[in-house]
C-alpha positions in Angstrom: 70.8 120.3 129.4 70.9 116.5 129.6 67.2 116.2 128.9 67.6 117.9 125.5 66.5 115.3 122.9 69.3 116.3 120.4 71.9 115.0 122.9 70.7 111.5 122.0 72.2 111.8 118.5 75.8 111.2 117.4 77.4 113.3 114.7 80.5 111.2 114.2 81.2 107.7 115.3 84.4 105.6 115.2 84.5 102.2 113.7 84.3 99.3 116.0 87.7 98.5 117.5 89.1 102.0 117.0 90.6 103.6 120.1 89.4 106.8 121.7 86.0 108.3 122.6 83.6 106.2 120.6 81.3 109.0 119.2 81.0 112.8 119.0 77.7 114.2 119.9 75.9 115.9 116.9 75.4 119.3 118.5 79.0 119.6 119.3 80.2 118.8 115.8 77.8 121.4 114.5 79.2 123.9 116.8 82.8 122.9 115.9 82.0 123.9 112.3 80.3 127.1 113.4 83.4 128.0 115.5 85.6 127.6 112.4 83.2 129.8 110.4 83.2 132.3 113.3 87.0 132.5 113.5 87.3 132.6 109.7 84.8 135.5 109.5 86.9 137.5 112.0 90.2 136.7 110.2 89.0 137.6 106.7 87.9 141.2 106.1 87.4 140.3 102.4 85.0 137.6 103.3 83.0 139.8 105.6 83.0 142.6 103.0 81.6 140.4 100.3 78.9 138.8 102.5 77.8 142.1 104.1 77.7 143.9 100.7 75.2 141.5 99.3 73.0 141.1 102.4 72.3 144.8 103.1 72.9 144.2 106.8 75.7 145.4 109.0 78.2 142.8 110.3 76.6 142.6 113.8 73.3 141.4 112.2 74.6 139.2 109.4 77.2 137.2 111.3 74.6 135.6 113.7 72.6 134.5 110.6 75.7 132.9 109.0 76.6 131.0 112.2 73.0 130.0 112.9 72.6 128.4 109.4 76.1 126.8 109.4 75.3 125.2 112.7 72.2 123.7 110.9 74.3 122.0 108.2 73.8 118.5 109.6 70.1 118.9 110.4 69.4 115.7 108.5 71.5 113.7 111.0 68.7 114.2 113.5 66.8 111.3 112.0 66.9 107.6 113.0 67.6 106.5 109.4 71.0 108.2 109.8 71.6 107.3 113.4 71.1 103.5 112.7 74.2 103.6 110.5 75.9 103.0 113.9 73.1 101.1 115.8 75.3 100.3 118.9 75.6 104.0 119.7 71.9 104.5 119.3 71.3 102.0 122.1 73.8 103.8 124.3 72.6 107.4 123.7 68.9 106.7 123.4 68.3 104.4 126.4 64.5 104.3 125.7 65.0 103.3 122.1 63.1 100.1 121.1 64.4 98.5 118.0 61.1 96.8 117.5 59.5 100.2 116.7 61.6 100.7 113.6 61.8 98.7 110.4 64.7 100.5 108.7 66.6 98.0 106.6 70.0 98.4 104.9 68.4 99.8 101.7 66.7 102.7 103.5 69.8 103.6 105.4 71.9 103.4 102.3 69.7 105.8 100.3 69.4 108.2 103.2 71.7 111.1 102.5 71.5 113.6 105.3 72.1 116.7 103.2 69.0 116.8 100.9 66.9 115.0 103.5 67.8 117.6 106.1 66.7 120.4 103.7 63.3 118.8 103.2 62.8 117.9 106.8 63.3 121.5 107.9 60.6 122.6 105.4 58.0 120.2 106.8 59.1 120.5 110.4 58.3 124.2 110.4 55.5 124.3 107.8 52.9 124.5 110.5 54.9 127.2 112.4 55.3 129.5 109.4 52.4 128.4 107.3 54.6 128.4 104.2 54.6 126.7 100.9 57.4 126.1 98.4 56.5 129.4 96.6 56.2 131.5 99.8 58.6 134.5 100.0 59.6 133.6 103.6 60.4 130.0 102.5 62.3 131.2 99.5 64.8 133.0 101.7 64.9 130.4 104.4 65.2 127.7 101.7 68.1 129.4 99.9 70.1 129.4 103.1 69.2 125.9 104.1 70.0 124.6 100.7 73.4 126.2 100.8 74.4 124.7 104.1 72.7 121.3 103.8 74.3 120.9 100.3 77.7 120.8 101.9 78.4 117.3 100.7 78.4 118.2 97.0 74.9 118.9 95.7 72.6 121.9 96.5 69.0 120.6 97.0 66.3 122.5 95.3 62.7 121.7 96.1 61.6 120.0 99.4 60.4 116.5 98.7 57.7 114.9 100.9 59.1 111.4 100.4 62.2 112.4 102.3 60.1 112.4 105.5 60.1 109.2 107.5 56.7 107.5 107.1 55.0 105.2 109.5 55.8 102.2 107.4 59.4 102.6 108.5 58.9 103.6 112.2 56.4 104.0 114.9 55.0 107.5 115.3 56.8 107.8 118.6 60.2 107.5 116.9 59.2 110.0 114.2 58.0 112.5 116.8 61.2 112.0 118.8 63.3 112.9 115.8 61.1 115.9 115.0 61.1 117.2 118.6 64.9 116.9 118.6 65.3 118.9 115.4 62.9 121.7 116.5 64.6 121.9 119.9 68.0 122.2 118.3 66.8 125.0 116.1 65.3 126.9 119.0 68.5 126.5 121.1 70.6 127.8 118.1 68.2 130.8 118.1 69.1 131.4 121.7 72.8 130.9 121.1 73.3 133.0 117.9 70.2 135.1 117.0 68.7 136.4 120.2 71.9 138.1 121.4 71.8 140.1 118.2 68.2 141.1 118.6 67.1 138.5 116.0 64.7 135.6 116.1 63.2 132.8 114.2 60.3 135.0 113.3 62.6 137.3 111.3 63.2 136.8 107.5 66.8 135.9 106.7 68.7 138.4 104.6 69.5 137.8 100.9 72.0 134.9 100.4 75.5 135.3 99.0 76.4 132.2 96.9 79.7 132.2 98.8 77.9 130.6 101.8 77.7 127.1 100.3 81.4 126.8 99.7 82.2 128.6 103.0 80.1 126.1 104.9 81.6 123.1 103.1 85.2 124.1 103.7 84.4 125.0 107.3 82.9 121.5 107.7 86.1 120.0 106.3 88.3 121.8 108.8 85.8 121.3 111.7 85.8 117.5 111.0 89.5 117.1 112.1 89.3 115.0 115.2 93.1 114.5 115.6 94.5 115.0 119.0 94.5 118.6 119.9 91.9 119.4 117.3 88.1 118.8 117.5 88.3 115.7 119.6 85.2 113.6 120.2 83.0 114.8 123.0 80.5 112.3 124.4 79.6 113.9 127.7 77.0 116.7 127.9 77.9 120.3 128.7 76.2 123.7 128.1 76.2 124.7 124.4 77.6 128.2 125.1 80.4 126.8 127.3 81.3 124.3 124.6 81.2 126.8 121.8 83.5 129.3 123.6 85.9 126.5 124.3 86.0 125.5 120.7 86.8 128.9 119.3 90.4 128.7 120.5 90.8 125.3 118.8 89.2 126.7 115.7 91.8 129.5 115.6 94.6 126.9 115.8 93.1 124.7 113.1 92.5 127.5 110.7 96.0 128.8 111.3 97.4 125.3 110.6 95.2 124.7 107.6 96.9 127.0 105.1 93.5 128.7 104.3 94.5 132.0 105.9 97.3 134.4 105.0 98.1 138.0 105.8 98.6 140.4 102.9 101.7 142.6 102.9 101.0 146.3 102.6 100.8 147.5 99.1 104.2 148.8 98.0 103.7 149.8 94.4 104.1 148.0 91.1 107.9 148.6 91.0 108.3 146.1 93.9 107.0 143.3 91.6 109.4 144.0 88.7 112.5 141.8 88.3 115.4 142.8 90.5 118.9 143.4 89.0 117.5 145.7 86.3 116.0 149.2 86.3 112.9 148.4 88.3 110.8 151.3 87.0 107.2 151.0 86.0 106.5 151.6 82.3 103.6 151.9 79.9 100.6 150.1 81.3 102.1 149.7 84.7 101.9 153.5 85.2 98.1 153.2 85.3 97.9 150.9 88.4 97.8 153.7 91.0 95.0 155.5 89.1 92.7 152.5 89.2 89.8 152.7 91.8 90.2 150.6 95.0 86.8 149.0 94.7 85.5 145.6 93.5 84.6 145.4 89.9 85.4 144.1 86.4 88.6 145.4 84.8 89.6 144.9 81.1 93.3 145.3 80.4 94.3 145.6 76.8 98.0 146.1 75.9 100.7 144.6 73.6 102.5 141.4 74.3 105.4 142.0 76.6 104.1 145.3 77.9 103.7 144.2 81.5 100.0 143.2 81.7 100.8 140.5 84.3 102.6 142.8 86.7 99.8 145.4 86.1 97.1 142.9 87.0 99.0 141.5 90.0 99.7 145.0 91.3 96.1 146.0 91.1 95.0 142.7 92.7 97.5 143.5 95.5 95.8 146.8 96.1 92.4 145.1 96.4 93.9 142.5 98.7 95.5 145.2 100.9 92.2 147.0 101.1 90.4 143.9 102.3 88.4 143.4 99.2 89.8 139.9 98.4 92.0 137.5 100.2 93.5 135.4 97.4 94.2 135.4 93.6 93.1 132.9 91.0 95.1 133.2 87.7 93.4 131.3 84.8 95.2 130.8 81.5 94.3 129.1 78.2 96.7 126.2 78.3 98.7 124.1 80.7 102.0 125.4 79.2 100.9 129.0 79.9 99.9 128.0 83.5 103.3 126.4 84.1 105.0 129.5 82.8 102.9 131.7 85.1 103.7 129.6 88.1 107.4 130.4 87.7 106.7 134.1 87.7 104.3 133.9 90.7 106.8 131.9 92.8 108.9 135.0 93.0 106.0 137.4 93.5 104.0 135.5 96.1 106.3 136.3 99.1 106.0 140.0 98.2 102.2 139.9 98.3 101.8 137.8 101.4 103.5 137.5 104.8 105.0 134.2 106.0 104.6 131.4 103.5 101.6 131.7 101.2 100.2 128.7 99.5 100.9 128.9 95.8 98.9 126.2 94.0 99.2 124.9 90.4 96.1 123.1 89.3 97.8 120.3 87.5 101.1 118.4 87.5 103.4 117.2 90.2 104.0 120.6 91.6 105.0 121.4 95.2 102.2 122.6 97.4 101.7 123.1 101.1 102.0 120.1 103.3 98.9 121.2 105.2 96.7 120.1 102.3 98.2 116.7 102.3 97.4 116.5 106.0 93.8 117.5 105.4 93.6 114.9 102.7 95.2 112.1 104.6 92.7 112.3 107.4 90.2 110.6 105.2 92.2 107.4 105.5 90.7 107.1 109.0 87.2 106.0 108.0 84.2 106.3 110.2 80.7 104.8 110.5 79.5 107.6 108.1 81.5 106.2 105.2 81.3 108.4 102.1 79.1 111.0 104.0 82.1 111.8 106.3 83.2 115.4 105.6 86.9 114.5 106.0 86.5 111.7 103.4 84.8 114.1 100.9 87.4 116.7 101.5 90.2 114.2 100.8 88.5 112.9 97.7 88.0 116.4 96.4 91.5 117.6 97.1 93.2 114.3 95.9 92.8 115.6 92.4 95.6 118.2 92.1 93.5 120.3 89.8 91.2 121.3 92.6 93.6 122.4 95.4 94.1 125.6 93.4 90.9 127.1 94.8 92.0 126.9 98.5 95.4 128.6 98.4 96.4 132.3 98.4 97.5 132.2 94.8 96.1 129.6 92.4 97.2 129.0 88.8 95.0 126.9 86.6 93.7 126.5 83.1 90.4 128.3 82.2 88.5 125.0 82.3 89.0 124.7 86.0 87.2 128.1 86.4 84.4 127.5 83.9 83.4 124.2 85.6 82.3 126.3 88.7 79.0 127.2 86.8 78.2 123.7 85.5 76.4 120.8 87.2 79.3 119.1 88.9 79.5 118.0 92.5 81.1 120.5 94.9 81.1 123.2 92.2 80.3 125.7 94.9 83.6 125.0 96.5 85.3 126.2 93.3 82.8 129.1 93.3 83.8 130.0 96.9 87.5 129.9 96.0 87.0 132.1 93.0 84.5 134.4 94.7 86.8 135.3 97.6 89.6 135.9 95.1 90.6 138.4 92.5 90.0 136.3 89.4 92.5 137.1 86.6 91.8 135.6 83.2 94.7 135.9 80.8 94.4 135.8 77.0 90.7 136.3 77.2 90.4 136.6 73.4 91.4 132.9 73.0 88.1 131.3 73.8 85.2 130.1 71.6 81.5 130.9 71.8 80.7 128.0 74.0 83.4 129.0 76.5 82.3 132.6 76.3 78.8 131.5 77.3 80.3 129.9 80.4 82.7 132.7 81.1 79.9 135.2 81.1 78.2 133.2 83.8 81.4 133.0 85.8 81.7 136.8 85.7 78.0 137.3 86.6 78.5 134.9 89.6 81.7 136.8 90.6 79.7 140.0 90.7 76.9 138.4 92.6 79.4 137.2 95.2 80.9 140.7 95.6 84.2 139.7 93.9 86.5 141.2 91.3 87.7 140.0 87.9 90.5 141.2 85.7 90.5 140.2 82.0 93.8 140.5 80.0 94.3 140.6 76.3 96.4 142.1 73.6 93.2 143.6 72.4 89.6 142.7 71.8 87.1 143.6 69.0 84.7 146.2 70.3 81.7 143.8 70.2 83.6 141.3 72.4 84.5 144.0 74.9 80.9 145.1 75.0 79.7 141.6 75.6 82.1 141.1 78.6 81.1 144.5 80.0 77.4 143.5 79.9 78.1 140.6 82.3 78.8 143.2 84.9 75.8 145.3 83.9 78.2 147.7 82.4 77.9 149.3 78.9 80.8 150.6 76.9 80.2 153.8 74.9 78.6 153.3 71.5 81.6 154.9 69.8 84.6 152.7 70.6 87.5 154.2 72.4 90.5 153.9 70.1 93.0 154.6 73.0 95.6 151.9 73.2 96.8 150.5 75.6 93.6 150.8 77.5 92.2 149.8 80.9 88.4 149.8 81.3 87.0 149.4 84.8 83.3 148.6 85.7 82.2 148.9 89.3 79.3 146.9 90.9 76.9 149.7 89.8 77.9 149.2 86.2 79.7 152.5 85.9 82.5 152.3 83.3 85.7 154.3 83.6 88.4 154.2 80.9 92.1 154.8 81.8 94.6 155.6 79.0 98.3 156.5 78.8 99.6 159.9 78.1 101.3 160.3 74.7 104.7 160.4 76.3 104.2 157.0 77.9 102.9 155.1 74.9 104.9 152.1 73.7 107.4 152.8 70.9 106.4 151.6 67.4 107.7 148.1 66.5 107.9 146.8 62.9 107.7 143.1 62.0 108.7 142.2 58.4 106.1 139.8 57.0 106.3 137.5 53.9 103.3 135.6 52.7 103.8 132.3 50.9 101.0 130.3 49.3 101.7 126.6 49.8 99.6 123.4 49.2 97.9 122.5 52.5 100.0 125.3 54.2 103.0 122.9 54.4 106.6 124.0 54.0 108.2 122.7 50.7 111.8 121.6 50.3 113.0 125.1 49.5 111.5 126.5 52.7 112.9 123.6 54.8 116.3 124.3 53.3 116.0 128.0 54.2 115.1 127.1 57.8 118.1 124.9 58.1 120.4 127.5 56.6 119.1 130.2 59.0 119.8 128.0 62.0 123.3 127.1 60.7 123.9 130.9 60.6 123.0 131.1 64.3 119.3 132.1 64.1 116.7 130.8 66.5 113.9 129.6 64.2 110.4 128.5 65.1 107.8 126.9 62.9 104.3 127.1 64.5 101.8 124.5 63.1 98.1 124.3 63.6 98.1 120.5 63.6 100.0 118.1 65.8 100.5 115.7 63.0 102.1 118.4 60.8 104.4 119.3 63.7 105.5 115.7 64.1 106.1 115.1 60.4 108.0 118.4 60.0 110.2 117.7 62.9 111.1 114.3 61.4 111.8 115.9 58.1 114.1 118.5 59.6 115.9 116.0 61.9 116.9 113.9 58.8 119.4 116.6 57.9 121.2 116.4 61.3 123.0 119.7 60.7 121.3 121.7 63.5 119.4 120.8 66.7 115.6 120.5 66.1 113.2 120.5 69.0 109.5 119.5 69.1 106.8 120.8 71.4 103.1 120.1 71.3 100.2 118.9 73.5 100.1 115.3 72.6 102.7 114.1 75.1 102.1 112.4 78.5 101.9 115.3 80.9 105.1 114.3 82.7 107.0 114.3 79.4 105.4 117.5 78.3 106.5 119.2 81.5 110.1 118.2 80.9 110.0 119.3 77.2 108.4 122.6 78.1 111.1 123.3 80.7 113.8 122.6 78.1 112.1 124.8 75.5 112.0 127.7 77.9 115.6 127.1 78.9 116.8 127.0 75.3 114.7 129.7 73.7 113.9 131.9 76.7 115.5 134.9 78.2 118.5 133.0 79.5 118.8 130.6 76.5 122.2 129.7 75.0 122.5 131.7 71.7 125.9 130.4 70.8 124.4 128.2 68.1 121.2 128.3 66.0 118.4 125.8 66.4 114.9 125.1 65.3 111.7 124.6 67.3 108.7 123.0 65.7 105.6 123.6 67.8 101.9 123.9 67.9 99.7 126.6 69.5 101.3 125.7 72.9 103.9 128.4 72.3 101.4 131.0 71.2 100.7 132.7 74.5 102.3 133.7 77.7 105.6 131.8 77.2 108.7 134.0 77.5 110.4 132.8 74.3 112.5 134.7 71.8 113.0 133.9 68.1 114.8 135.6 65.2 112.6 134.1 62.5 109.1 132.7 62.7 107.4 130.6 60.1 103.7 130.0 60.9 100.7 128.5 59.3 97.8 131.0 58.8 95.6 131.6 61.9 93.2 134.4 63.0 94.9 137.8 63.2 94.6 138.2 67.0 96.3 134.8 67.5 98.9 135.7 64.8 99.8 138.8 66.8 100.2 136.6 69.9 102.6 134.4 67.9 104.5 137.5 66.7 105.0 138.4 70.3 107.6 135.7 70.5 109.8 137.5 67.9 112.7 139.7 69.2 111.0 139.7 72.6 114.2 140.9 74.3 115.6 143.9 72.5 119.0 143.8 74.1 119.9 140.6 72.4 122.4 140.6 69.5 120.9 139.0 66.3 122.5 137.0 63.5 123.2 138.9 60.3 120.1 139.2 58.2 117.8 138.9 61.3 118.4 142.4 62.8 114.7 143.0 62.4 112.0 140.5 63.5 110.9 138.4 60.5 107.8 136.2 60.0 106.8 134.0 57.1 103.0 133.2 57.0 101.9 130.1 55.0 98.5 130.5 53.4 96.6 127.9 51.1 97.4 128.1 47.4 93.9 127.1 46.4 91.6 128.9 48.9 90.8 125.6 50.7 91.5 125.9 54.5 90.9 122.2 55.1 91.5 121.2 58.7 92.7 124.7 59.6 89.3 126.0 58.9 87.8 123.3 61.1 90.2 124.2 64.0 89.3 127.9 64.0 85.8 127.6 62.6 85.6 131.1 61.2 87.1 130.9 57.7 86.1 134.5 57.1 88.6 135.6 59.7 91.2 133.4 58.1 90.5 134.9 54.6 90.5 138.4 55.9 93.7 137.9 57.8 95.4 136.6 54.7 94.1 139.6 52.7 95.4 142.1 55.2 98.8 140.3 55.2 98.9 140.3 51.4 98.3 144.1 51.4 100.6 145.0 54.2 103.5 146.1 52.1 105.7 143.5 53.8 105.4 144.9 57.3 103.1 145.2 60.3 103.6 148.2 62.6 102.7 147.8 66.3 100.9 148.9 68.5 98.6 150.5 65.9 98.0 147.1 64.2 96.3 145.8 67.4 93.4 148.1 67.1 93.3 148.7 63.3 93.7 145.2 61.9 91.9 143.3 64.6 88.9 145.6 64.4 88.8 145.4 60.6 89.2 141.6 60.5 86.5 141.0 63.1 84.1 143.7 61.7 80.7 142.2 61.7 79.7 143.9 58.5 80.5 142.4 55.1 83.6 143.8 53.4 82.1 143.5 49.9 84.8 141.6 48.1 84.6 138.3 50.1 84.1 135.1 48.0 80.7 133.5 48.2 82.3 130.4 49.7 83.7 132.5 52.6 80.3 134.2 53.1 78.5 130.9 53.1 81.0 129.4 55.6 80.6 132.5 57.8 76.8 132.2 57.9 77.2 128.6 59.0 79.8 129.6 61.6 77.5 132.2 63.1 74.7 129.6 63.4 77.1 127.2 65.1 78.3 129.9 67.5 74.8 130.9 68.5 74.0 127.2 69.1 77.1 126.7 71.1 76.4 129.7 73.2 72.9 128.6 74.0 74.1 125.1 74.6 76.3 126.4 77.3 73.4 128.4 78.8 71.1 125.5 78.8 73.6 123.2 80.4 74.2 125.7 83.2 70.4 125.9 83.9 69.6 122.3 83.3 68.3 120.0 86.0 70.6 117.1 84.9 72.1 115.1 87.7 75.4 116.5 88.9 78.5 115.0 87.2 81.4 113.8 89.2 84.2 116.4 89.4 86.7 114.5 87.3 89.2 115.7 84.7 87.4 113.9 81.9 84.1 115.6 82.9 85.8 119.0 83.1 87.1 118.6 79.5 83.7 117.3 78.3 81.7 120.1 79.9 83.9 123.1 79.3 84.8 122.5 75.7 82.4 122.4 72.7 82.8 120.8 69.3 86.1 119.1 68.9 86.7 118.4 72.6 90.0 116.9 73.7 89.9 113.4 75.2 92.4 112.2 77.8 93.7 108.7 77.3 96.1 106.7 79.4 98.8 104.6 77.7 99.6 101.5 79.7 101.5 98.2 79.3 100.1 94.7 79.8 102.2 92.6 82.2 101.8 89.4 84.1 101.1 91.5 87.2 98.4 93.5 85.4 98.4 96.8 83.6 101.1 99.3 84.5 102.0 102.8 83.5 104.6 103.3 80.8 108.0 103.2 82.6 106.1 102.1 85.7 106.4 99.0 87.9 103.3 99.0 90.1 100.0 97.7 88.6 97.3 100.4 88.4 95.2 98.4 90.8 97.9 98.5 93.5 98.8 102.2 93.3 98.5 104.0 96.6 95.0 105.4 96.6 96.0 108.9 97.7 98.6 109.2 94.9 96.7 107.4 92.2 94.9 110.5 90.8 98.2 112.4 90.6 100.0 109.5 88.9 97.2 109.1 86.3 97.2 112.9 85.6 100.9 112.8 85.0 100.6 110.0 82.5 97.5 111.1 80.6 97.7 112.2 76.9 95.3 114.6 75.4 94.0 113.6 71.9 91.2 114.9 69.7 87.7 113.9 70.6 87.2 112.7 67.1 89.4 109.7 67.9 86.6 108.3 70.1 84.0 108.9 67.4 86.1 107.0 64.8 85.7 103.9 66.9 89.2 102.5 67.1 89.9 103.4 70.7 89.2 100.8 73.4 86.1 101.3 75.6 86.6 103.3 78.7 87.1 101.5 82.0 85.9 103.3 85.1 85.8 106.5 83.2 89.4 106.0 81.8 90.3 105.2 78.2 93.2 102.8 78.7 95.5 102.3 75.6 97.5 99.0 76.0 100.8 99.4 74.2 103.8 97.0 73.8 107.3 98.2 74.5 109.8 98.6 71.7 113.4 99.9 71.6 112.5 103.6 71.8 108.7 103.7 71.8 105.5 101.8 72.7 103.1 100.7 70.0 99.7 99.0 69.6 97.2 98.3 66.8 93.5 99.0 67.3 91.1 98.0 64.6 93.6 98.6 61.9 94.9 101.9 63.3 98.5 101.9 64.6 99.2 104.1 67.6 102.7 104.8 68.8 104.1 106.7 71.8 107.6 107.9 72.1 109.3 110.6 74.2 110.7 112.1 71.0 107.4 112.6 69.1 104.6 112.0 71.6 101.5 110.0 70.6 101.2 109.3 66.8 98.5 107.8 64.8 99.5 106.4 61.4 98.0 107.4 58.1 95.8 110.1 59.7 95.8 113.8 60.0 93.5 115.0 62.8 92.9 118.4 64.0 94.4 119.3 67.3 
């Protein structure tokens, strides 16, 4: 074994002066990672099922290919350009090495990145063996696998580039040949170790590639790079590959067990076990359908009224899939941070029911608790090596240091939809997100709440999920038929031409595109519910003095009142107007707070207006769309600015949410007042929602509703009519013209998303600002960081430590908690400071109860009471 050339190459090397074995031989690190993959394969039936399903091979034939290719992930390190990053170890390992035969300067070493270089080297090393070219069918399959594993540091290579081979201007031909001989020898010995025992060989063509492989390899590399005592310790002496591999399997089992990546599902016990204890835990309505749903991977659309138990239905069905070994985790994606926070609370109670021991429940934002194992993985990157940024542990730490990314490596992850959509866009390590999603049951809540651009991305997410052999559940109160059909098409499924009017309805599409509907029996249908609706035409949809007085009087009588605005500026101004009267408590909740403040306010809102809220006195909440979805809030009277009918129904779901509550006199029935424009001008509201035809049609339906809306019939009837693609016939020309423009913009947005997914642009860094930029179209939000100038430097509001001195491993979290989301138009208007290192810093001076600054004539103020305000401006949210 000692004469094998590949034993003259290090895979990991300590910095000079560090204690311990100085280097880890490259073949042994590669086998460490393969051992992690081996153990993970055996421990995860879901992973095996997905990989086998796509490949067409049985497990005994596919597993050797997986391990063979994963062991090749560092193929590019078998090159002197990489090895000379630690020249003293080259001299030790390669005793015949003559430094005079190479002329590799710092620049060549710096630009040598072993992932893409390794991909190209393999192509040219074996070109004469296989007589392939870049279009050859054999290479296309080999290349897909090699690209997946050699892309483990963030970017999947595409076409092999000849300039990535070492040329004779850099090294003598003897050095070039030594590297190539080592690489070819390594491949042949991996053939003997993994392929030959299964009756396979290098002459065979690899099976089709499941996209899961890239993320699987990357995370296995992160785990296999742990060189702590008792883990994958450095090995500098030579031993037989098979003996070493068998030895490392037991270590891999321990490391995976400690990593938090594995969990054992509890046996499925029925939807009733997920229902709140202390009440009649009996499935109802939609939940009765769970046990009828097929135990197979697929796409499932769940349409049911607000408060009907969609969440428990989705989780129970996901549990069935977990228990059957068809997934090993759950990703729950929601439209806003507030809805994600609310979902986390519900899942904290449910997680121990679904999984044995202590499952990792991850929230993709905020200072939430998460498993210590992930901090341990991340902290290992503080021990730097000769590889620098190419070290897998460093890259793992950098990726996980942003709290929004840990969500993809737990057993249950809760995130905003942006964090899922980014998995199909050109960002580094997107395939790790894709792996986390693909091995999970993906649940997307409030799926109606997204625009054309986001639907373009979501469609690709669903296609990728199907390609990976995964499952997805889409939840909504209801969807227009054309939207349901578009989502079904992503799974190669087709809904019947005549829409199914059943409601609630569950539609399941398997991987063959077969669609099966599931509807409730008449006796199980939800009881009719009537909401009293009043329509008021007001200038700019603003409450006048009379309506303000009515809101105050209602609260004085003990009513819980909410005013939902479409604009943050309107919410701030209305809250100030109401608070001037000082007769009832007035709360304010919107998205333009620092995230740490927003979390605290959100918690207070749920405590005051939620299921356990104190109803001994009336109060008023002024809020934006942040209360529209998924929050368990209960109001007696709602005043709302006009919005599309489906979103209006979501808002109405916050009225009389808990029927057992006693109500103040005059509010025994749920009441809603909708403000519409008095002049037909939708102004900024039209810009927010884009589709003024939907706003006009919604207003017309409300004006002709005889003062009431009856659910659940309204979900199908009104939404289908308002979103009907055909012209009604009585629409004003201005509405028709606006709709034509809207359709053109939607089509452009949709294809913009498609083009970006397929573009060859250089991969973006996986940062919060890039996530927002890439996943939102049109009026994208912009994250800014309010700071104070001090003699020590810039510090966070209420902070003490200068930004430059923040502990590096906590800095991302600290910045996330102090960011404020503002409209993207603020940047275009030119008054914001220029970004610094990707951050827009907003220097403010401290006052008595706020911080304030002036920027090119625009005054910006931040306070905990009102959030971020910009004077003399109304911007859309």
